[in-house]
C-alpha positions as CSV (number, residue, x, y, z in Angstrom):
1,M,-15.2,29.4,-39.8
2,G,-12.2,29.0,-42.1
3,N,-13.2,31.9,-44.3
4,D,-13.7,34.5,-41.5
5,T,-11.3,37.4,-41.3
6,S,-9.7,38.0,-37.9
7,P,-9.6,41.6,-36.4
8,N,-5.9,41.8,-37.0
9,E,-6.2,40.7,-40.6
10,A,-9.1,43.2,-41.2
11,A,-7.0,46.0,-39.6
12,L,-4.0,45.1,-41.9
13,E,-6.3,45.1,-44.9
14,V,-7.7,48.6,-44.1
15,A,-4.2,49.9,-43.4
16,A,-2.9,48.5,-46.7
17,F,-5.7,50.1,-48.6
18,H,-5.1,53.5,-47.0
19,H,-1.4,53.3,-47.7
20,A,-2.4,52.6,-51.4
21,A,-4.9,55.4,-51.3
22,G,-2.1,57.8,-50.7
23,K,-0.8,56.8,-54.2
24,R,-4.1,56.9,-56.0
25,S,-3.9,56.4,-59.7
26,W,-6.4,58.1,-62.0
27,Y,-6.8,54.9,-64.0
28,R,-7.8,52.9,-60.9
29,R,-10.5,55.3,-59.8
30,V,-14.2,54.5,-60.1
31,F,-14.7,57.3,-62.5
32,F,-12.2,55.8,-64.9
33,Q,-13.7,52.3,-64.6
34,A,-17.2,53.8,-65.3
35,T,-15.7,55.6,-68.3
36,V,-14.2,52.3,-69.7
37,V,-17.5,50.5,-69.3
38,G,-19.3,53.5,-70.8
39,C,-17.1,53.6,-73.8
40,C,-17.6,49.8,-74.3
41,A,-21.4,50.4,-74.0
42,F,-21.0,53.3,-76.5
43,L,-19.2,51.2,-79.1
44,A,-21.1,47.9,-78.7
45,P,-24.7,48.1,-77.6
46,G,-24.9,51.9,-78.1
47,L,-24.2,51.6,-81.8
48,Y,-26.3,48.5,-82.0
49,N,-29.2,50.6,-80.5
50,A,-28.4,53.3,-83.1
51,M,-29.1,50.8,-85.9
52,Q,-32.2,49.5,-84.2
53,S,-33.5,52.9,-83.5
54,T,-33.8,53.6,-87.2
55,G,-36.5,50.9,-87.2
56,A,-35.6,47.3,-87.6
57,G,-31.9,47.8,-88.2
58,G,-32.6,50.2,-91.2
59,Q,-34.0,47.5,-93.4
60,Q,-36.9,47.8,-95.9
61,T,-39.3,45.9,-93.6
62,P,-39.0,44.7,-90.0
63,Y,-39.7,41.0,-90.5
64,L,-36.3,39.5,-91.3
65,V,-34.5,41.6,-88.6
66,M,-37.1,40.9,-86.0
67,A,-36.9,37.1,-86.7
68,A,-33.1,37.4,-86.3
69,N,-33.5,39.4,-83.2
70,A,-35.7,36.7,-81.7
71,V,-32.8,34.3,-82.3
72,L,-30.4,36.8,-80.7
73,G,-32.7,37.1,-77.7
74,C,-32.9,33.3,-77.2
75,M,-29.1,33.1,-77.2
76,M,-29.0,35.9,-74.7
77,V,-31.4,34.1,-72.4
78,L,-28.9,31.3,-72.2
79,T,-25.8,33.4,-71.9
80,C,-27.3,35.9,-69.5
81,S,-28.4,33.1,-67.2
82,L,-24.8,31.8,-67.2
83,G,-23.3,35.3,-67.0
84,S,-22.3,34.9,-63.3
85,V,-20.9,31.5,-64.1
86,V,-18.7,32.9,-66.8
87,A,-17.7,35.9,-64.6
88,N,-16.9,33.6,-61.7
89,K,-14.7,31.5,-64.0
90,I,-12.8,34.2,-66.0
91,G,-13.4,37.4,-64.0
92,L,-15.5,40.5,-64.8
93,K,-12.8,42.1,-66.9
94,N,-12.4,39.1,-69.3
95,A,-16.2,38.7,-69.4
96,L,-16.5,42.3,-70.5
97,I,-13.8,41.9,-73.2
98,F,-15.5,38.7,-74.6
99,G,-18.9,40.3,-74.4
100,T,-17.9,43.1,-76.9
101,T,-16.8,40.8,-79.7
102,G,-20.1,39.8,-81.3
103,Y,-21.6,43.2,-82.0
104,C,-19.4,44.0,-85.1
105,V,-20.4,40.6,-86.6
106,Y,-24.1,41.6,-86.3
107,A,-23.4,45.0,-87.9
108,A,-21.6,43.2,-90.7
109,A,-24.5,40.9,-91.2
110,L,-26.9,43.9,-91.6
111,Y,-24.5,45.4,-94.2
112,T,-24.5,42.3,-96.3
113,S,-28.3,42.0,-96.1
114,N,-28.7,45.6,-97.1
115,R,-26.3,45.6,-100.0
116,Y,-26.4,41.9,-101.2
117,N,-29.7,40.7,-99.8
118,N,-27.7,38.0,-97.9
119,Q,-30.2,36.7,-95.3
120,W,-28.4,33.7,-93.8
121,F,-25.6,35.9,-92.5
122,V,-28.2,38.0,-90.5
123,Y,-29.1,34.8,-88.6
124,L,-25.5,33.9,-88.0
125,G,-24.6,37.5,-86.9
126,S,-27.6,37.5,-84.5
127,T,-26.5,34.2,-83.0
128,A,-22.9,35.4,-82.5
129,C,-24.1,38.7,-81.0
130,G,-26.5,36.9,-78.7
131,I,-23.9,34.6,-77.3
132,T,-21.4,37.4,-76.5
133,A,-23.9,40.2,-75.7
134,G,-25.5,38.1,-72.9
135,V,-22.1,37.9,-71.1
136,F,-21.5,41.7,-71.8
137,W,-24.9,42.6,-70.3
138,A,-24.2,40.6,-67.2
139,A,-20.7,42.0,-66.8
140,E,-21.4,45.6,-67.4
141,G,-24.4,45.6,-65.0
142,A,-22.5,43.9,-62.2
143,I,-19.5,46.4,-62.6
144,M,-21.7,49.5,-62.6
145,I,-23.6,48.3,-59.5
146,S,-20.7,47.0,-57.5
147,Y,-17.8,49.5,-58.3
148,P,-19.3,52.9,-57.4
149,E,-20.0,54.0,-53.8
150,D,-23.7,53.5,-52.8
151,S,-24.3,57.2,-52.4
152,K,-23.3,57.8,-56.0
153,R,-24.8,54.8,-57.7
154,G,-27.7,56.6,-59.3
155,R,-25.5,59.2,-60.9
156,Y,-23.0,56.6,-62.1
157,L,-25.8,54.5,-63.6
158,A,-26.9,57.7,-65.5
159,Y,-23.3,58.4,-66.5
160,W,-22.9,54.8,-67.9
161,L,-26.2,55.0,-69.7
162,A,-25.2,58.4,-71.2
163,Y,-22.4,56.7,-73.0
164,R,-24.7,53.9,-74.2
165,N,-27.1,56.5,-75.5
166,G,-24.1,58.5,-76.8
167,G,-23.5,55.6,-79.2
168,S,-27.0,56.3,-80.5
169,I,-26.2,60.0,-80.8
170,I,-23.1,59.4,-83.0
171,G,-25.0,56.6,-84.8
172,G,-27.9,59.0,-85.3
173,I,-25.5,61.6,-86.8
174,I,-24.1,59.0,-89.1
175,N,-27.5,57.7,-90.1
176,L,-28.7,61.3,-90.8
177,A,-25.6,62.2,-92.8
178,F,-25.9,59.2,-95.1
179,N,-29.7,59.2,-95.4
180,Y,-30.7,62.9,-95.4
181,S,-32.3,62.6,-98.9
182,G,-34.5,59.6,-98.1
183,K,-37.9,61.1,-98.2
184,K,-39.7,57.8,-98.7
185,T,-39.8,54.6,-96.7
186,G,-37.0,52.0,-97.6
187,T,-33.5,51.0,-96.5
188,L,-30.6,52.9,-95.1
189,D,-27.6,53.7,-97.3
190,W,-25.3,50.7,-97.2
191,R,-22.3,52.9,-96.3
192,T,-23.9,53.6,-93.0
193,Y,-23.1,50.0,-91.8
194,I,-19.4,50.2,-92.8
195,V,-18.9,53.0,-90.2
196,F,-20.7,50.9,-87.5
197,V,-18.6,47.8,-88.2
198,A,-15.3,49.8,-88.0
199,L,-16.3,51.5,-84.7
200,Q,-17.5,48.3,-83.0
201,C,-14.3,46.5,-83.8
202,I,-12.6,48.9,-81.3
203,A,-14.7,47.8,-78.3
204,P,-12.6,44.8,-77.1
205,F,-9.5,46.9,-77.0
206,V,-11.2,49.5,-74.9
207,A,-12.4,46.8,-72.5
208,L,-8.7,45.8,-71.8
209,L,-8.3,49.1,-69.9
210,L,-10.7,48.0,-67.1
211,S,-9.3,47.3,-63.6
212,P,-10.3,44.2,-61.7
213,P,-12.3,44.8,-58.5
214,D,-9.5,44.4,-56.0
215,K,-7.5,47.2,-57.7
216,V,-10.2,49.8,-57.8
217,Q,-9.7,52.9,-55.6
218,R,-13.0,54.3,-54.3
219,G,-13.4,57.9,-53.2
220,D,-15.0,56.9,-49.8
221,G,-12.0,54.7,-48.9
222,Q,-14.0,51.5,-49.0
223,L,-12.7,48.4,-51.0
224,V,-14.8,47.0,-53.8
225,K,-15.8,43.7,-52.5
226,S,-14.9,40.9,-55.0
227,P,-17.2,37.9,-55.2
228,E,-15.6,34.8,-53.8
229,K,-14.8,32.3,-56.6
230,I,-16.5,29.0,-56.2
231,N,-16.7,25.9,-58.4
232,T,-19.1,26.0,-61.3
233,I,-21.6,23.5,-59.9
234,D,-22.0,25.5,-56.7
235,E,-22.3,28.8,-58.7
236,I,-25.1,27.3,-60.8
237,K,-26.9,26.2,-57.6
238,E,-26.6,29.8,-56.2
239,V,-28.1,31.2,-59.4
240,I,-31.0,28.7,-59.2
241,K,-31.7,29.9,-55.7
242,I,-32.4,33.4,-57.0
243,L,-35.2,32.0,-59.1
244,Y,-37.1,31.1,-55.9
245,R,-36.6,34.4,-54.2
246,K,-39.9,36.3,-53.6
247,D,-38.5,39.7,-54.5
248,F,-37.0,38.4,-57.7
249,L,-40.3,36.7,-58.8
250,L,-42.1,40.0,-58.1
251,V,-39.8,42.0,-60.4
252,V,-39.8,39.4,-63.2
253,P,-42.9,41.1,-65.0
254,F,-41.1,44.5,-64.9
255,F,-37.8,43.2,-66.4
256,F,-39.7,41.2,-69.0
257,Y,-41.6,44.4,-69.9
258,A,-38.6,46.7,-69.9
259,T,-37.2,45.6,-73.3
260,F,-40.5,44.3,-74.8
261,L,-41.5,47.7,-76.2
262,L,-38.4,48.0,-78.4
263,S,-39.6,45.6,-81.0
264,Y,-43.0,47.3,-81.3
265,A,-41.3,50.7,-81.4
266,G,-38.9,49.6,-84.2
267,S,-41.7,48.1,-86.3
268,Y,-43.8,51.2,-85.8
269,L,-41.0,53.5,-87.0
270,S,-40.0,51.4,-90.0
271,L,-43.5,51.0,-91.4
272,Y,-44.8,54.5,-90.9
273,F,-41.9,56.9,-91.4
274,S,-39.5,57.9,-94.1
275,V,-35.8,56.9,-94.1
276,R,-34.5,60.3,-93.1
277,S,-37.2,60.6,-90.4
278,R,-36.0,57.3,-89.0
279,A,-32.4,58.6,-89.0
280,L,-33.4,61.7,-87.2
281,A,-35.4,59.7,-84.7
282,S,-32.2,57.7,-83.8
283,L,-30.4,61.0,-83.0
284,V,-33.2,62.8,-81.1
285,S,-34.2,59.7,-79.1
286,A,-30.7,59.3,-77.8
287,L,-30.5,63.0,-76.8
288,A,-33.8,62.7,-75.0
289,Q,-32.7,59.4,-73.2
290,I,-29.5,61.0,-71.9
291,T,-31.3,64.1,-70.6
292,A,-34.0,62.0,-68.9
293,N,-31.5,59.7,-67.3
294,I,-29.4,62.6,-65.9
295,I,-32.4,64.1,-64.3
296,F,-33.7,60.7,-63.0
297,G,-30.2,59.6,-61.8
298,S,-29.9,62.8,-59.8
299,F,-33.2,62.2,-58.2
300,L,-32.3,58.6,-57.2
301,D,-29.3,60.1,-55.3
302,W,-31.2,63.0,-53.8
303,K,-30.5,63.1,-50.1
304,R,-33.4,65.3,-49.1
305,L,-35.6,62.2,-49.4
306,S,-34.9,58.9,-47.8
307,L,-33.8,55.9,-49.9
308,N,-37.2,54.3,-49.4
309,Q,-39.1,57.5,-50.4
310,R,-37.0,57.8,-53.6
311,S,-37.6,54.1,-54.4
312,K,-41.4,54.4,-54.1
313,I,-41.8,57.8,-55.7
314,S,-39.7,56.7,-58.7
315,C,-41.6,53.5,-59.1
316,L,-45.0,55.3,-59.1
317,G,-43.9,58.1,-61.3
318,L,-42.4,55.8,-63.9
319,M,-45.4,53.5,-64.0
320,A,-47.7,56.5,-64.5
321,L,-45.6,57.7,-67.4
322,F,-45.6,54.3,-69.0
323,G,-49.3,53.9,-68.7
324,G,-50.0,57.4,-70.2
325,T,-47.7,56.6,-73.1
326,W,-49.6,53.4,-74.0
327,I,-52.9,55.3,-73.8
328,W,-51.5,57.9,-76.2
329,G,-50.0,55.1,-78.3
330,T,-53.4,53.3,-78.6
331,V,-55.0,56.4,-80.1
332,I,-52.1,56.9,-82.6
333,Q,-51.8,53.3,-83.6
334,H,-55.5,52.9,-84.2
335,E,-55.4,55.8,-86.6
336,Y,-52.2,54.6,-88.4
337,G,-53.5,51.1,-88.7
338,L,-56.4,52.4,-90.7
339,N,-54.5,54.9,-92.9
340,K,-51.0,53.2,-93.2
341,P,-49.1,56.5,-93.6
342,A,-45.6,57.0,-94.9
343,L,-44.7,60.2,-93.0
344,D,-41.8,62.5,-93.7
345,W,-40.9,65.5,-91.5
346,V,-42.4,67.9,-94.0
347,D,-45.8,66.2,-93.8
348,S,-48.8,67.4,-91.8
349,G,-49.4,65.3,-88.7
350,F,-45.8,64.1,-88.6
351,G,-45.0,65.5,-85.1
352,R,-47.4,63.7,-82.8
353,G,-46.7,60.2,-84.2
354,W,-43.0,60.7,-84.4
355,A,-42.9,62.1,-80.8
356,L,-44.6,59.0,-79.6
357,Y,-41.6,57.0,-80.8
358,I,-39.2,59.3,-78.9
359,L,-41.3,58.9,-75.8
360,M,-41.2,55.1,-76.0
361,Q,-37.4,55.3,-76.2
362,V,-37.3,57.5,-73.2
363,N,-39.5,55.1,-71.3
364,F,-37.1,52.3,-72.1
365,A,-34.1,54.3,-70.9
366,L,-35.8,55.2,-67.6
367,A,-37.0,51.6,-67.0
368,Y,-33.5,50.4,-67.7
369,N,-31.9,52.9,-65.2
370,Y,-34.5,52.2,-62.5
371,G,-34.3,48.4,-63.0
372,Y,-30.6,48.2,-62.3
373,W,-30.8,50.7,-59.4
374,L,-33.4,48.5,-57.9
375,A,-31.4,45.3,-58.5
376,G,-28.4,46.9,-56.8
377,Y,-30.4,47.2,-53.6
378,M,-32.0,43.8,-53.9
379,A,-28.5,42.1,-54.0
380,R,-27.4,40.5,-50.8
381,G,-23.6,40.6,-51.3
382,P,-20.9,41.0,-54.0
383,A,-21.4,37.6,-55.6
384,D,-25.2,38.2,-55.5
385,I,-24.8,41.3,-57.6
386,V,-23.4,39.4,-60.5
387,R,-25.9,36.6,-60.2
388,L,-28.9,38.9,-59.8
389,T,-27.9,41.2,-62.8
390,S,-27.3,38.1,-64.9
391,T,-30.6,36.6,-64.1
392,V,-32.7,39.8,-64.6
393,R,-30.8,40.3,-67.9
394,A,-31.9,36.8,-68.9
395,V,-35.5,37.9,-68.2
396,E,-35.0,41.0,-70.3
397,A,-33.6,39.0,-73.1
398,A,-36.6,36.6,-72.9
399,G,-38.9,39.6,-73.2
400,G,-37.0,40.9,-76.2
401,A,-37.0,37.5,-77.9
402,V,-40.8,37.1,-77.5
403,A,-41.4,40.6,-78.7
404,S,-39.2,40.2,-81.7
405,G,-40.9,36.9,-82.5
406,I,-44.3,38.7,-82.5
407,S,-42.9,41.6,-84.6
408,S,-41.4,39.1,-87.2
409,T,-44.9,38.1,-88.2
410,H,-47.4,40.2,-90.1
411,A,-49.7,40.5,-87.0
412,P,-51.3,44.0,-86.7
413,L,-49.2,46.4,-84.7
414,I,-52.2,47.2,-82.6
415,A,-51.9,43.7,-81.2
416,A,-48.3,44.2,-80.3
417,L,-49.2,47.4,-78.6
418,G,-51.9,45.7,-76.7
419,V,-49.5,43.1,-75.4
420,N,-47.1,45.8,-74.2
421,F,-50.0,47.6,-72.5
422,G,-51.0,44.4,-70.8
423,L,-47.5,43.6,-69.6
424,W,-47.3,47.1,-68.1
425,G,-50.5,46.4,-66.2
426,L,-49.1,43.1,-64.9
427,A,-45.9,44.8,-63.7
428,V,-47.2,47.8,-61.7
429,I,-48.3,46.2,-58.4
430,P,-45.5,43.5,-58.1
431,T,-42.8,46.1,-58.8
432,Y,-44.2,48.5,-56.2
433,L,-44.3,45.7,-53.6
434,V,-40.5,45.4,-54.0
435,A,-39.8,49.1,-54.3
436,R,-41.7,50.0,-51.1
437,K,-39.2,47.8,-49.1
438,I,-36.0,49.2,-50.6
439,G,-34.0,51.1,-48.0
440,L,-36.1,50.4,-45.0
441,D,-33.2,48.8,-43.1
442,Q,-30.7,51.4,-44.3
443,D,-33.0,54.3,-43.4
444,S,-33.5,52.8,-39.9
445,A,-29.8,52.4,-39.4
446,D,-29.2,56.0,-40.5
447,V,-31.7,57.2,-37.9
448,A,-30.1,55.1,-35.2
449,K,-26.7,56.4,-36.1
450,E,-27.8,60.0,-35.8
451,E,-29.3,59.3,-32.4
452,R,-26.2,57.6,-31.0
453,P,-24.1,59.7,-28.6
454,K,-20.8,61.1,-29.9
455,S,-17.5,60.6,-28.2
456,S,-15.2,63.5,-27.6
457,D,-13.4,63.0,-30.9
458,G,-16.6,63.3,-32.8
459,I,-16.7,59.6,-33.8
460,S,-19.8,57.5,-32.9
461,D,-19.2,55.1,-30.0
C-alpha cells in the first residue's frame, strides 16, 4: 500500500531519532509537555473548578449558575464531539491554545453577576466557555494519553491532574483569604473573581510552549505517533464509527456518571454551608484529590500486578467506594432535607456533612483518572486516541449538562442524589466488562517474550 513504510525508511527514521536523542532538549521531553498541559489545566479548568467547588460558582443560590452550566455543557457536547475534527485540522497544539481562551470570559461573567447582578453575561460567558472548553478537553486528554510512555501513563495522568487540582488549591486559598469572615450563607466577595480572571488570561500564552507530537523526545526512545491527517468528512466518519463500538457503548454509562455528581455536590454545598466553609471546602477538596490521584496513579503503574489485574482491581475498588459514598450521602441528605441547616465550621455536626462533600470531590477525581487511563488502552491507534477522548468527553459533557439542568430547578436534592445513585448502579457491570479485557493481549505478549530464547547478545531472537 502507498502509505506503508519500507524497512529502509523505518531504519532511517529510527536512526534519525537516535541521532536527535543525543541532543535531547529539556523543553522537548515528555515531562515538560506534561507540565505545559498541567499548567494550562491549572489556569483554565483548575481555577474554574475552584470557583465551582465553592458551590455554584460562589453565588447566593445555585439556580442561575446551574442553568448557565447546562448551556455550557450543551456547547461542550458539540465541541467535544468535533474535538478530533478540530485537532485534525489545526493540530493538538493550536487546539490546546484555542481551548484555553473561554475560561476567563466565564470568570468575568460570574464577577459581573456577583457585583452588578448582570445575568445575561453569565449565559454568554457559559456559551463562550463551552465552545472553547470542549476543544480543550479533547486536546489535553489526547496529549496526556499519547505523549507519555505506556509504562508511565498512570503517573503522568496523576501528575497532570495534580496541576488541575492545584488550580483548585490556589483558588481555595484565594477564596478563603477573601471570605474568611463569611459565617453565613451568601455570595463570595466580588474581589475573588478579579484574581481568577487575571490568572486565566495567562493560559493561552502558556499553551504556546507545547511541542507538536513529532518533536517530542521520549525517555524510552520511541517516537510519539502522530495521527495521520485526513479530510474532514473522513474524520467525521471515523468518529461516527466509534459510536458503534461495543466497548465504547459499554463505558458510556461510566463517563456520563463521572461528571454528573458535580452539580449535586455544588448545590449541596451552596445551600447548606456558610461562605467561609465553602471556601475552605474548595481548598481541602483539591488537596484530597491530589493525594488520592497520586496514590491511585502509582497503583495503575504498579508492575507487581499485571495490566489486566490492575484494571479489574481498580474498577471494582472504585465502584465500591462510589456506592458507599452514595449510601452515606442518602442518610445525610435525608436529614438535611428535613432540617435545612446553614452550617459553619464552628457548629455541631458540621464535620460529617462537610466531609461528604470532600469525598464526592475525591470520587470525581478518581473516576476522571481511571476513565482516561481506561480510554488510553481502548484506543486502537494514534488517531483513535484523539477521537476516543473527544467522544467520551462529549458523553461527560452531556452528563454535566443534564445534571446542571436538574440542579437549576427547585427539585429536592434527594431526587438529584437518587439519580446519581441510579447512574452509578447502571455503570458498574458494563464498565467492569470493559475493564476485565484491558491488557489481556499485552500480558500474553509479555509472557511470550519472557519465554522466548535469548541470543548470545542478550536480545530476543
